[in-house]
C-alpha positions in Angstrom: 0.0 0.0 0.0 1.4 3.4 -0.9 1.8 6.4 1.4 -1.0 8.4 -0.2 -3.6 5.6 0.2 -2.5 5.1 3.8 -2.9 8.8 4.5 -6.4 8.8 2.9 -7.4 5.8 5.0 -6.2 7.7 8.1 -8.1 10.8 7.1 -11.2 8.7 6.4 -10.8 7.0 9.8 -10.5 10.3 11.6 -13.6 11.7 9.8 -15.6 8.6 10.8 -14.5 8.8 14.4 -15.3 12.6 14.4 -18.8 11.9 13.2 -19.2 9.2 15.8 -18.1 11.5 18.6 -20.3 14.3 17.3 -23.4 12.1 17.1 -22.7 10.8 20.7 -22.3 14.4 22.1 -25.5 15.5 20.3 -27.4 12.6 21.7 -26.2 13.5 25.2 -27.4 17.1 24.8 -30.7 15.9 23.3 -31.3 13.6 26.4 -30.5 16.6 28.7 -32.9 18.9 26.9 -35.6 16.3 26.8 -35.4 15.7 30.6 -35.7 19.5 31.1 -38.7 19.7 28.8 -40.5 16.9 30.6 -39.7 18.5 33.9 -41.1 21.8 32.8 -44.1 20.2 31.2 -45.0 18.3 34.4 -44.6 21.6 36.3 -46.9 23.4 33.8 -49.5 20.7 33.9 -49.6 20.7 37.7 -49.8 24.5 37.7 -52.7 24.4 35.1 -54.6 21.8 37.3 -54.1 24.1 40.3 -55.5 27.1 38.4 -58.5 25.0 37.2 -59.2 23.9 40.8 -58.9 27.6 41.8 -61.2 28.7 39.1 -63.7 26.0 40.0 -63.8 27.2 43.6 -64.8 30.7 42.5 -68.2 32.0 43.5 -69.9 35.4 44.1 -68.6 35.6 47.7 -64.9 34.9 47.0 -64.5 36.5 43.6 -63.2 39.9 44.9 -60.4 38.4 46.9 -59.4 36.0 44.1 -59.4 38.9 41.6 -57.2 40.9 43.9 -54.8 38.0 44.3 -54.6 37.5 40.5 -54.0 41.2 40.1 -51.2 41.3 42.6 -49.5 38.3 40.9 -49.7 40.0 37.5 -48.2 43.2 39.1 -45.3 41.1 40.4 -44.7 39.6 37.0 -44.7 43.0 35.3 -42.3 44.4 37.9 -39.9 41.4 37.4 -40.1 41.8 33.6 -39.4 45.5 33.9 -36.4 44.9 36.1 -35.1 42.3 33.7 -35.4 44.7 30.8 -33.6 47.5 32.7 -30.8 45.1 33.6 -30.4 44.1 30.0 -30.3 47.8 28.9 -27.7 48.5 31.5 -25.6 45.6 30.3 -25.9 46.8 26.7 -24.7 50.3 27.6 -21.5 48.9 29.2 
């Protein structure tokens, strides 16, 4: 076997090993992101069920207190979102 064909076989072997390692690493990341997605989905389903129970418990007597609770939670989310935007603007100016 000549030197050039041996070099081509070595290059081919390295390419195949590189693809194998790349596919393996991609599979590891895919498993990691899938676990995170399932965890988030379970959290969201549990939260949705809690909201549905909360909505089912509403009646004329407790609607005002529940409405105030929902409003305060939305206010908190808006404040957090605003703070995040301000922080990102400050980082962009640096």
